[in-house]
LUMROKOL-386180 format. One record per residue (C-alpha): residue number from 1; x, y, z. Coordinates in steps of 0.25 Angstrom, whole numbers, plus 5000, padded with zeros to 4 digits. Layout:
LUMROKOL-386180
PT	i	c1	c2	c3
PT	NUM	X	Y	Z .
...
end
This chain:
LUMROKOL-386180
PT	i	c1	c2	c3
PT	1	4948	4991	4992 .
PT	2	4948	4998	4977 .
PT	3	4957	4993	4965 .
PT	4	4958	4998	4951 .
PT	5	4950	4994	4942 .
PT	6	4960	4987	4932 .
PT	7	4965	4978	4944 .
PT	8	4968	4965	4938 .
PT	9	4979	4960	4947 .
PT	10	4978	4949	4956 .
PT	11	4991	4951	4967 .
PT	12	4986	4964	4971 .
PT	13	4988	4961	4987 .
PT	14	4973	4965	4990 .
PT	15	4978	4967	5005 .
PT	16	4989	4977	5001 .
PT	17	4976	4985	4995 .
PT	18	4968	4984	5007 .
PT	19	4980	4987	5017 .
PT	20	4982	4999	5010 .
PT	21	4966	5003	5007 .
PT	22	4963	4999	5022 .
PT	23	4976	5006	5028 .
PT	24	4980	4993	5034 .
PT	25	4995	4997	5039 .
PT	26	4998	4986	5046 .
PT	27	4994	4974	5033 .
PT	28	5003	4985	5025 .
PT	29	5013	4986	5033 .
PT	30	5013	4970	5038 .
PT	31	5016	4969	5021 .
PT	32	5030	4974	5021 .
PT	33	5043	4966	5025 .
PT	34	5056	4977	5027 .
PT	35	5055	4989	5022 .
PT	36	5044	4997	5015 .
PT	37	5043	5009	5009 .
PT	38	5031	5018	5012 .
PT	39	5027	5033	5007 .
PT	40	5018	5041	5011 .
PT	41	5015	5056	5009 .
PT	42	5025	5061	5020 .
PT	43	5035	5050	5022 .
PT	44	5042	5038	5016 .
PT	45	5052	5026	5019 .
PT	46	5054	5013	5021 .
PT	47	5046	5006	5034 .
PT	48	5047	4993	5041 .
PT	49	5035	4985	5043 .
PT	50	5032	4992	5056 .
PT	51	5036	5006	5051 .
PT	52	5027	5003	5037 .
PT	53	5015	5001	5048 .
PT	54	5017	5014	5057 .
PT	55	5020	5021	5042 .
PT	56	5005	5015	5036 .
PT	57	4997	5016	5049 .
PT	58	5001	5032	5050 .
PT	59	4996	5034	5036 .
PT	60	4983	5026	5035 .
PT	61	4980	5032	5048 .
PT	62	4981	5046	5041 .
PT	63	4976	5041	5029 .
PT	64	4964	5031	5031 .
PT	65	4962	5024	5019 .
PT	66	4949	5025	5011 .
PT	67	4952	5016	4997 .
PT	68	4964	5012	4991 .
PT	69	4964	5009	4976 .
PT	70	4973	5002	4968 .
PT	71	4978	5010	4954 .
PT	72	4990	5002	4950 .
PT	73	4996	4988	4953 .
PT	74	5008	4983	4947 .
PT	75	5020	4974	4948 .
PT	76	5034	4978	4949 .
PT	77	5044	4966	4948 .
PT	78	5041	4959	4960 .
PT	79	5033	4970	4967 .
PT	80	5021	4975	4964 .
PT	81	5015	4989	4966 .
PT	82	5000	4995	4967 .
PT	83	4997	5011	4966 .
PT	84	4983	5015	4972 .
PT	85	4977	5027	4978 .
PT	86	4972	5027	4994 .
PT	87	4962	5037	4996 .
PT	88	4961	5039	5012 .
PT	89	4953	5047	5021 .
PT	90	4964	5057	5021 .
PT	91	4969	5058	5007 .
PT	92	4972	5050	4994 .
PT	93	4986	5041	4993 .
PT	94	4993	5035	4979 .
PT	95	4997	5022	4986 .
PT	96	5010	5015	4979 .
PT	97	5013	5001	4985 .
PT	98	5023	4991	4981 .
PT	99	5024	4978	4986 .
PT	100	5026	4962	4982 .
PT	101	5016	4951	4983 .
PT	102	5018	4940	4993 .
PT	103	5016	4925	4988 .
PT	104	5004	4923	4995 .
PT	105	4999	4936	4988 .
PT	106	5003	4944	5000 .
PT	107	5010	4958	4999 .
PT	108	5023	4965	5002 .
PT	109	5024	4980	5003 .
PT	110	5037	4988	4998 .
PT	111	5030	5001	4998 .
PT	112	5020	5010	4997 .
PT	113	5017	5023	4994 .
PT	114	5006	5034	4997 .
PT	115	5005	5048	4990 .
PT	116	4996	5057	4992 .
PT	117	4987	5061	4978 .
end
């Protein structure tokens, strides 16, 4: 797992970073409640937990991750966001994630976008 050198925040969930870097679609999907907005290069929409799991599985099967580097992290009200670069065996993607942290330092995904570079 790689982080931007200026990462000084302690509330960035490591589990979220690891799930993206490892292509752990089950872990990403398990951190949703209700509908989540997902944007891929050729499709986008709001998906249930089960649909999100299938969408993540399909994406990560075609794009096996090598490394995920967080380039920016911030807060907007009660939501958090991060931006990063995901290098896969088939290409490079800009990733934008919005989420909320929970009381036990876990996270709940609100949206995630993968854009080809």
